[in-house]
Each structure stands twice: as structure tokens, then as C-alpha cells.
N, C-alpha and C positions, 0 to 999 in steps of 0.2 A: 492440259499438261500441268503437272504439279512439280514445283521445285521447292523442297523443304530447306530450312535454314542450314542443315548440315551439308546439303549438297551445293548450295549457292553461296553461302556466306559463313563458312565454317569458323572464321576467326572470331565471330561474335557469338558462337554457339556456347551453350552451357556445357554440353558434353565436350570432354577434352580439357576442362579446366580443373585446377587443383583445389576444388571447393572443400572447405572443412566439413566435418560430419554434422549433419543436421540434428542428430540426436545426442551430440557430444555433451551439451549442457545438462541434459536429463541424466546422463550416466555419471558425470562427475559430481553432480549434486545429489545423487541417490534417488532421483525421482523416476528413473526408468525401472519399471516393475518386472523383475525376472520371476520365473515360476514360483520359487519358494517364498517370494515376497507377499503372496496372496494369503489372506486369512478370512475366508467367508465365515459368516455367523454360525456358531455351533461346531466349528471345525475340531476334529480330533487328530492325533498324531499316530502314525504307523511306523513301526521299526521292524526290519527284517531280521529274523534269526537265520544265520547262514551256516551251512555245513562246514564242519572242521575236518571232514574226510573228503577224499577225492573219488571214492568208489565204494559202493555198498548200498545200505538202506538204513533208514531211521527206524529204530525199534521202540523208542520211548521218548515222549515229551511230557514234562511235568506241567500240563496245562492247568491243573488245579492250583499248583503253587504260583504260577504266573498270574492267574486270575485273582488270587487272594491279595495281590499287591495293591495298595491304595492307588486309585486312579485308573487301573486297567479296566477297560470296557469289554474286551473280548480277545480271543486268540484264534486266528484262522489257520487251520491245518488241512492236510489232505482229507481228514475225516469230515470236515464241515464246510469246506470252501464252496462258495457259490458255483453252481453248475454252469458250464459254458455251452453255448450253442454249437461250437465247433471245437474239436480237439486241437490243442495248440501245436500238435505235431503235423497237422495236415498242411501240405504245401502245394496249393493249386493256384496261387496268384504270384505275380512277379515280386522278386526281392522278399520272399517269405522264408524265414528261418524258424526252427523249432524253439519254443519258449518253455521255461520251467515255471508252471503255474499251479503247483500243489495238486497235481492230478493223481499222484501216487507217492509212495514213501521211498522211491529209488533215488539214490544220489549218484550223479554222473560227473561231478567235478567239485573241487573245493570252492567254497563261497557260494554254492548253489542255495537259493532260498529254500528253507524247509518249514518255515512258519512265519506268520506275520502277527505281531502284537499291536493292538490298537488301544490308546489310552488318552486321558484328558490332557496330559502333558508329555513333552518329548522325554523328559527324565523318567516318568513312570513307564512309558513304552520301552525305553532302553533297558530299564531294570527288569521289566517283565520278560523281555527277550532273553536276558541273562538267566533268569530263574527257570526257563524251560529246561535247561540242563539236558540237552539231547544225548541219547545213547544210540550207538550204531552197531550194526553188523558190517564190518568193513572188509574189503578185499584189497589185494595188492594193486596199487595204482601205477600206471605207466605214463610218464610225462617227458620222456627223452626220445629224440629222433631215432636213436640207435636201438631202442628197446621194443620196436614193433615192426611187423612185416609191412613193406610198402605195397601200395596198390597203384594202378595206373588210371588216372581220371580222364574223362573225356573233355572236361572244361575246367578252367581255373578262374579265380576272381569272380567277376560278375558276368561271365559268359564267354571269355576268350577261349579259343581252342587250346587244349593243353599242349599239343605238339604241332609244330609247323617246321617245314624245311624247304630249302631250295638248293639244288646241286648235290653232289656227292662229297660229303664232308670228309669221310675217311680217305678217299683218294686225294682230296685237296690237301689234307694234312701230310700225306706221304710225299706229295710233290713240293711241300714247303721247304725253304732253306732254313727258316727259323721257326721254332715251335715252343710254345709254353703249355703247361698243363698244371692248373692250380685250382685249389678249392678254397672258397671263402664262406664264412659263416656269419649269420646275423641272428641275434637273440630274439626271444619273445619280448614284445614291447606293449605296454598298456597305456590306454588313454588316461590322461590326467589333466583334463580341461579345468580351468578355474572354477567353473560351475559344475558340480556333480549332477548326475541324473536326479531329477526331482519331479514330483507331480502333486498337484492339488486337484482332487476329483470330487465331483458332487453330482448326484442323481436327482432328477425330478421325474418320477415315474420311469419311463423308458428313455428319457432325454438325459444325455450325458454331457457335462461341461467339464473340461479339464484345462488346467494351466500346466504346461510342460514344455521343456526345450525339445524342439524337433526340427529336423532338416527337410522333411518331406511329409507335410500334413495330409496331402491327398492319399498317400500310401498308408499312413497311420490311421486315417479315418476309415478307410476300407477294411483294414485289418481288425480294428476295434468293432466295427459294425458286424463283421462276420463272427468274431469271438463271442459277442454278447447277444447276437440274434436280433439286432435292432436296425431300423432304417438308417442308412448312411447320413441322411439329413438330420437325424436326431443326435449326431455326434458333433459337438463344437469344441475345437482345439484352439487355444489361445497361446501363441508363441511369438510375441513381437520382438523379444530379445533373447539371445543365447550367449552364455558366457563361455563360448568355444564349443565347437561340435566335432570337427575333424573326422567325420564318418561315424563316430560313436553314437550320434543322435540322428543318424540318417533313417533308422528304423525304430519303431516303438519296441522297447525292451521288456523283458519279463518283469523286472521290478516295477516298471511304470504300470504295467497291466495289473500287477498285484495291488498297487495303490487304488486302482479303480475297483477291483474286486472287494477290497477292504471297505470302501465307501458303500458299496451295495450290501456288504455283510452287516454293517452296523446301522445303515440307514441315515448316515450323517456325512457331511463333507470330511474328507481325510487328506492329510498331507503326509507324503512319504519322501524322504530325502536320503539318498545313499551316503553312507560314510565313505571316507577315502578308501579304506581297505576293501570295501564291498564293490568297488569298481574293477577289482581284479578277479574276473570270472564271468559274471552274467551279462555283461554289456559289450562284449567283443574286445578284440585286441589284434595286434599284428603277430602272426605266427612266426616261429623260428624258421630259418632256412639254412640249407647247406647247398652251395652252388659250385658246380665244377665247370670251369671254362677251359676249353682247349682251343688255342689259336695257332694258326700257321700263317707265315708271310714269306714273300719273295725277298731277295736280298735288298731290293730297293724300298722295302717297307710296305708294299701293297699286300693287303690281306688276301690269303687264299682260302682260309677256313675260319669259321667262328662257330663253335659248338658250345651251347649254354644249357646245362642240365641243372634243374632245381629239385631238391627234395624239401618238402615242407610238411606241415601237420594240420590236421583238422580234428574235430572232436569225434568221439565214438558214435555220436548220434546225429550228426549233420555234416554238411559239406560246404566249406568255404576255404579255398586254397590260394595262398599268396602267389600271384602270377609273376614271379620275379623274372622269368626268362623272356617275357614278351618284349622287354625293352631292347633286347638284342635283335629283334625283328625290324627295328625302325631306324637305327642310328648310323651304322657303318656299312659301307659297300664292301662286299666280299664275294669271291667266286662261289663259295658254298656257305650256307648258314643253316644251323639246326638249333631249335629252341624246344626243349622238352621238359616235362614235369612228372614227378611222382610224389606220393604222400604217404604218411602213416597216420593212424588213428590213435589219439592220446586221450587220457582221462582229464580233459580240460574243457573249459567253456569254449563254445564255437568261436574261432577267429572271425573277424568281420572287417569291414572297411576301416582303414586307418590311414591318415594323410598320405596320398600317393601310394595306394595299395598296389604292391607289385613293383611299381617303378622305383620307389625309394630303396627297397632292399636290392632289387635287380641292378639298379644303376651303381650302387656301391660296389658290387662285385665286378660289373662290366668295366667301369672306369678304372678300377685298380688293375684289371687284367690288361686293358689297353695301355695303361702306363707301363706295366711290366714288359709288354711286347715292344713298346717304343724304345725302352732301354736296351732290350735284347737286340734290337735292330740298329742301335747306335744313333737313334734319332731323338730330336727334341720332341716332347710329348705333344705340343701344339702342332708341329710340323707333321707328326705321324697322323694326327686326327685329320688334318687337312688333306693329307695324301689319300686317306680312305673316306673322304667326304662323300656322302650319298646324295646324288642329285635327285633320285627318286626313292621311294620307300623300298628297301632292299628285297624283302621276300615277296611282297605283293606286286612290285613293279609300278605301282600307281604314282603319278606325279603328286607333289605336295600342293595343297591349296595355296600355300606360300611358305617360304623358308628363308629366313634371314640369319641363319646360324653363322655364316662366314662373317657377317657384320658383328655378331655377338663376340666371336673369337677376336676380331680385330680391335673392337672398342674396349673389351675387357682387358686384353693383353696390354694395350697401350696405356690404359689407366693404371694398371698394376705395375707396369715396368718389366714385363716378362722377358724382354730381350736381354736383360742383365743376368738372367738365371744361368749359373754354371750347369753343365750337363751332368757331371758326376755328383753323387751324394756326399754329404758331410764336408762341404767346402766353405760354408758360411757360418760365421759366429758373430755375436754382438760383443760389446765392450766388456760385459760381465762373464763372457765365456759360454753363454748359452748357444746351442746349435740352432741355426736358422734353416728352414726348409720351405721351398715353394712348390706347390702342386696345383693341378687344375682338374676339372671334370666337366663333361658335357651334360647339360640339363635338357630334359625333354618331357613333355606330358601331352597326351592326346587332347585335342579340342573336341569337346562333346556338347550335346544339347539334348534336352528332354522336352516332352510336350508341355505346354502351358497356355494359359489364357489370361487376358486382362480386359477390364472395362474402363472407359474414360467418359466422364461427363463434363462438358464445357458449359459453363453457366453464363447468363446474360451480363454478369459483371466482369466477364473476361477471365475469371479464374477457373481452374480445372480441378476436378476430383479424380484421382487415379486409384483404381482398386485392383489389387493383385495379391493373391495369397502367397506371397514370396516370404523368404526367411532371411533374417540378418543374424549371422553368427559372430558378428564383429568385423566382417569384411567390408561393411559400408553400404549394404543394399538400400538403407533408408536414403542415402545420398545419391548413389549412382543411378538408381531407378528413377528418382525425381529428375536428375539431369537428363536422362534419356527421354523422359516424358516431355520436359521443357523443350528439348531439341526437336522432337517429332511434331509438337504442337506449334512451334514458333512462338513460345511464351518465355517470359522471364522465370527463373527458378522460383522466385518469391510467389509466383502465381500458381504454383503446383501444390496441392494438398494430396499427400500420398497415404494410402491405407494398405498396409501389409500385415502379415503375421497372425491372421486368424483364418480358420478353415471355412468360414461362411463366405469368404471372398472367392472370386474366380481362382481356380487352382493354378498356383504359381510354379508348379513343377517341383523339381528337386534341387536343393542347394547342396550339391555334391559333385564330385568329379570335376571340380573347377568349372562347373557349367552354370552356376546360378545366375550370373549377369547376362550371359548369352541367352539363357532360357527365358527368364522372366523379362529381361530387357527387350527381347525381340517381340514378345507379346505386347508389352507396353508401347513399344515403338509402332507396331502395326495398329493398335487401337488409336493412338494419336493420329496416325496417317488417315485412318477412317474418318476421324472428326474433321480434319482439314479438307478431305475430299468432299464431305457433305457441305462444308462452308463454300467451297469453290463452286459446287453445283448450284447452290442457292444463289450465289452472287452472279455468276456468269449467265444464268438463265433468267435473271430479273432485269427488265429494261430500265428499272429505277436505279440500278447499281452502276457505278463508274467502271465496274469490271464486266458489264454486260458484253457478251460476245468475245471475251478474251481467252476462251478455251484453247484456240489454236496457237496463240502466241505464248502461252504459259503463264503461270501465276506463282508468285513467291509468297511463302508464309513466314513471317518473322515479326517479332515485337508485337504480337497480338493483332496483326494486320495482314490483309492480303493486298498484294500489289502486282500490277502487270510487269512481266519481264522486260518488255520493250519500252515501258514508260512508268518508272516506279513512283512518279508523282500521282498516278491514277490508281486509286485503291481505297479501301475502307477497313475499319476495325471489325473484329469479330463481334463486338458489342453492337455495332450499327447493323450488321447483317442479321443478327438474331432479333434485334428490336423491330426492324422492318418486317420480318417474317412473323412477328408476334410469338416468338418462342422464348420460354424461360431458360431452356437448356436443350442441348442435343447430346446424344450418346453414341459412342463408338466401341466396337469390340475388336479385339485382336487375338490371334493365336500364334503359337510357336510350335514348331516340330523339327526334328532332326532333318537337316537339308539333304534330300535324296541325292543331289549332285555330289556333295562332299562325301557322304557316306558310301556312295557307290563307285564313283569314278576317280575320286581323289583321296589321298591320305591327308588328314588334318592334324597337325601338331603345333604346339608352341615349342620354342627352342631357347637355349641359353648356354652360357659358359660361365663357370665359377672359378675364380683364382683365389688360393688360400696361402697365407703365410703362417707358419707355426714356429714357436721356440720351444726347445726341449733341453731340460737339464741333463747333461751327459752322465752325471753321477747318480742322480735320483730318478731319472726317467720321467719327471713331471713334464706334462705337455700343456702348452697354452696356445690357443689360436690368437694371433695378434692382428691379423688383417684379413678381411674378406672383400672381394670385389666380384659382383655378379653382373652380367650383361644379358638382358632377356628381350626376346622378340615375341610378342603375343598379340599380334594384330592391332586393332584399334583400342586405344586406352581411353576409357570413359573419364577416369579421374586419376591423374598421375600421382597425387598424394596417397590415395588409397591403394593404388597398384604397388607403389614403392613399399608401403607398409606391409602388404601381403608378401612381397619378395623378401623383405627383412624377416618376417615370421617363418617363411620356409627355410631360409638360410640358417636362422637360429636353430630350427629343428634339425637341420643337417649337422650342426655342431653337437647337438644332443645325441643324434644317431651315432656319430663318429666316436665320441669320447665318453658318453655318460650312460645312456639309457639302456637298461636291460632288466628283465625280471629274473630273479634267482629262485629256482624251484627246489623244494626239498624232495629229493627223489624217493625218500622213504614214505612220506605221507602224501605227496602230490600237491602240497600246499605252497603258495608263493611266500617267500621268506622276507621280502622287502616291499610289502604292500602299503607303503606310506611315503610321503615326500621327504622324510628324513633319510631314507635309504634308497628309494627309487629316485635317482638323481636326474633332474632336468636343469637346464641352464638358468641362472639368475643374472641380474644386470652385470655383476662383477665378472661373469664368465664371457661376456660378449665384447668382442674387440671393436676396432674401427671397422665399420661395415658400410658398404656402398652398393647401391643397385642402380644400374644404368638402364634406362628405358630406350631400347633400340627401335627406331621407326620401322613399322612394317604395315603395308597395306595388303589386306586379303579380301579380294572381291568375291571369293567363292565359299568361304567357310560358313557364313550365315549372312543374313540381311545387313547386320550391323558391322560385320567384319571383326567380331570379338572372339578372342581365345581366352582361356582361363589363366589366372595368375596365382591362384591360391596354393597349388601344390608343386609347381615346377621348381621352386627354389630349393626344396629339399633334395631333388634328384641329382643335382650336380655337386652339392656341397659336401656331402659325407665322403664321396670318393676323392674330391679335391683335397680334403684334410688328410685322409689316409695317405695319399700320394705325397703330400708335403712332409708328413712325418717320415716317410721313407727317405725323402730327399735330405732331410735334416740329419738322419741317423744312419742311413744305410741298412736299416732293419725293416724288412717287409712283414708287417702284421696283417694277416688275412682274416682276422676275426674281430668283429665289432661287438662292443665298443673297444677302442684301443686304449688300454689302461697301462699305467707305468710298469706293472708286473710283467706284461707281455713284451716290453722293451728290455727289461733288466735280465730276463732269463735267456736272452739270445746270446 
């Protein structure tokens, strides 16, 4: 019988402690090498020439003019690009989307790569791309939801059913005493991580080595091996640090592959880094949505009907649909629920995963609609949510692996002071005459896991080497995985050497869907447990060991030592066990896979509640969020410091969603008009108010071995709606279109 430290003596465990980031010093001193920091000998620079039209074909490129520029080595176009082993439009592997890799002269969206210029310097490559002076045969572009005929998809997002329902919604609406019918709109949003997409690629025969930010090296490695017709073992991806991913770097993108093609084209290492404006098109984004919610309730506030229909957009050449309506399948109890989607095809780059894809946009609409219904029923918004609290997942009927949402409501409301909130809007002002409003929103995100593996080597000096091809996007994997390893091995954190971030390590799965820690962490935990199991077998079967014959009584692993459960003075160190066996080291392997129990019989979600205060100038309509309190329950927390940081990041993104972030498209040309950080606004420090995240205790014995749920994306899901509801409470004006800007308040 084995009792690990986490089970027997949790208060001394590394896991659960607010340890500071292990890589922090490297980052603040500039010693952490990100992709674009690499400069192999003989490296050249590549710059993409991007399309200035959204639909048509390239009719001319001045290749001779570009090549004549000093320092330009070559220009890669559809006429001379290296041939691929597989066409980039083929989709026969999971999470595969079509890539624009100079296979023809067609243009499908603005900012599509149409050529790549390679030069001795970045300046020469940039000037060469300008000198190409592309000419086009262009067609009329369609970039608006209303400008194309909708179609009915079978699935949305990464595979959710497009349509699900329970009960007769129309009959339930007819029987309702109170009804609302409202439409909410969210705009296209584009990833703007601190680190843009970048790649440094070098070939050695058919062996490819790349430095590039990536959230799923196993998937990227498979895709690249297929595209270039080489063995998967010939592809080495190095990605130890990412300057933000948020889904944009979950899959290898077209521009990154073009960097690899450019390196093969010139026979030298090549670096390609996207400029800020080039992120608007070829690397994914969040699609716009128009969501219609119809709700019905009895006089006592009990929901009879919840119908959530979403219209969204994909590209003309691929399918990825924002799954906004799925959030209504999981949160509130109702006699009848319907969640449906349709979509239009636009002349845009294919939308892809963006932080809380579906849940972020869907919860904005749902939480506003719930707030409107609470007001129509004459109820406090929190009381209304508690009235319609779902004890089991509404449509599926499955019990939750755990659900501490009531505690989130209670702790968040208490900390915020919610009971002092007046029911009617426009009742509170500050000393300067600014209107004050309080709003709330429910947060939720599914608890996911992906397959992964890890290897651990315990050495005779008592230290351990942990190897797992996991990814750190800034969320703290370098620290959290080491804590899990220390916990599973019964070692001090200082005795753990962690290797992550390269594809030649055991596949660490995907750092996406808020599943990175659960996925890689479970594999690391299981590998550590395999090591301890070997040590126990070696000791309990050796008559020279003080643990001989202790198998029936149980053994504790902690502080680099095994001890009997019934007499902890009897035991020995790992070092002694290995020395007596004449072993320099032992190795353990661990795997992770989605828990069949949780996936089949239970619904697995993290939950939370966000409370927001805003101040609005009654004459100018200027809005400022002045206070945010979020309370979240996400199972076992490996590192409270890191988890709180992730909650802050999500809540800040919620501020961005509610008040700032949107892409403005020129409907004549199909081009984004604000593809820079001067005009595509995201929050800066001055925009962020007093912000607090409460970690609500939650034990989940079913979701996975470690009881972990994700914390990366849930913070955005409650915040945007809470802010919108607070703005209504301050002004009495209900704005149903994000972002909520002053003009939308002043025209009412």
C-alpha cells in the first residue's frame, strides 16, 4: 500500500503552495530565450508580402525589382515555392485547418501571404517586400454577417453539436408569465499577444529544427512531417517560453510554415516574425456573433424556457464556428432549453480558438439576458440566479463531478457588498456626480484533459529529472509541473529538475482549453508514482531493509524517504535503497488521458461569480470599471499565486471584451482598418481597477486523478457580462452590443 505525501501529509506538500515562478529571474533579466531571440550562424531574414485585397487573385509581382535590392537573397512566390508532400488543404488529422502556403495565386482574405522575401537583413527583406508592388484582379468582398446567406452546421467550435435541446421551448414560452426576446452582438476580435508569431527554421538534409511559439508541439510535429514528407522524428520543435498564446498558437499557422519553406528555398537558416498588422488574418481570431435569446419565466422567477440562437461566421474555405450557444446548455435550470447555431461564409481568414472560444461571447449574451429577466421579474440578479440554480447539467441531466457555484456566489457577494445594491437603476452616484452601477455575471468553463505522457528519472543522489513536452505560455507550467512532480515523488521542490518545451521529450499534450496543468500534470504525477512504487517494491522485498514486509501496513513517501505507516521511525532514504540495489537511477513513465468516468457519466466544469462596479459620466458617457471581485471554484489548486494571476488575466480580458476590443472592417475592401495597438484597443495598467480573485475551496474526486480543473479561461466568461450589467444599473440604458462605448450610451 502506498500513501503519497499529498494523501498523507498535505500540509507539507509542495503542491498547493504559492511558490514564485521558477523561471522568473530568467525572464526579468532577459535570459529566457523566446523564439525570435535565436540567431543561428548564417541566418537570413524573411518578410511576408501580404495581400491588400480580400478576394481575387494576384496578377503581377515585381520579383526582379525586389531581387535587385541590395541584400535580398530570393523571393518565394507560387511560381517557385518548394513543393509540399501534402496539399495544405487536406484535412484528415485532428485539429487540422487549411493553410495558405503559396500554392496558387488566389486571394481569399486581406493580409493573406502572397510572397515571401528573404534577405541578409530585416530591413532589406522589408524593403524587398514593399518593392514587389503586387497587382490584383479583385472581386467584391463580403465581410458582414448580414451580407451572406446562412448555412446550418452540424458541429461548432472544436466538435460540439451545433444544436441541442430539451423540452418544448415554444410551448414553455407560451406558458410563461414573463418573457424577454433580445439580440446581443459581439464583434470580431483578434489575438494580440505580447509575442507575435515567429519562427527560426533550419534544415539539415531532411532534418528540421525550429524555434517557434507553440501550444501543441505533438500536433505541430505531425502536421509538419506530413506537409514536408519527412519522418516525424526528424522534426524538432523548441518552444520553452511563449509570450502569450490564448489559442492563436495552438496550431502551427501558415506564416510559420512559410518560414520553414523559406529556409528550404535558400538552403540557410531563416527567421520570420509577423508584424503586428499581419496578425489580422492568417493566424485566427474570434468571429463576430449575433445571438438571440428568448427567455420565459413564471411569476416566481423560475425559468420555463431558455432559447439561445447564435449566428456567427467562418471563412469561405474552411470551418470553425464560435460555439456561443453551448454555454446555455450548462448553467441554468429550465423546463425547456434550446441551443442552436447557424453561420455565414465571409472573405476573412478562418476564425480559430481564442481565449474561452464560444464561452466568452456566449456568456456575455446569456448573462445580460439573465439580468434582463431578473429585472423583468422584479428580482435581485443574484437571487434570480440562485432561484434557477442547476443541480445537474440542464440538457444532459448528468451530475457534476463537483460544483461549488453557490459558495462562489456567497463569497463573492459578501466581499463585494452586494446586499447594499439598490434594485432599480440610476440610484447611486459618487461625490463628483458620476453614476455608479453594480452588476454580476456567472462564470463557467468545461474541465478538459488531453492525452499526454511524462518520464521521470530518480538518481542515486536523491534528485529527480522530470521530462515532459509541456508548454509554458506564461501560465506557470515551469513551476506548477515541478510542484506536482515533487508532490508525487515525496521530494523537496529543490530536488526537481524539469525539462519541458521541446518536442523530443514525451508528448505533453495540448496547452489549451484550460487543460494544460491537468493534462501534463497528471502524466507527471503518474510517472512519479511509478518511481515510488518501484522503490517500495525494492525495499519491502529486501530483508536488509527496515521496510521489509511492510507492504500490508502501507508506506509513506515524503522528504526523499520511505517510512512505515504504523511506525514512521522505521524507514530509509531513496538514496539508501538505490545504493543497496547497486542502481545509479530508476525510471518511471506516466500517461494521462481524458477520464472516461468524467467524460461519460458526469459533467465537468469550473464555476465562478464575478461582481463589477462601474462609474459613468452622465453627460459624456465615459465608462470606467472601478472594482472587480471574482470568486472561482476550480478543483484542486496547485499554486494559488499562479491561479490568482490567471484569474486576473481572464478578468482583465473581460474588461477588454466589454469596453474596448473590436476589429473594424472596411466593407468596401474587406480589410481591417485598426490592425495596430494604437487603434485596436486592449487594456493597459491605467484601465484596470481594484481587482480581487477569491479561490473557493473545492474538492473534486472524479474529474481526474489530481482533482484539477482549468483556471486560464474562466475569468473572462463572467466578467464581460457583469460589466455590461453594471453599466445598465448605473445608467438605466441597456446596451446589447459589445464593446460598450460612450456613443452607444449617448444616442439612447
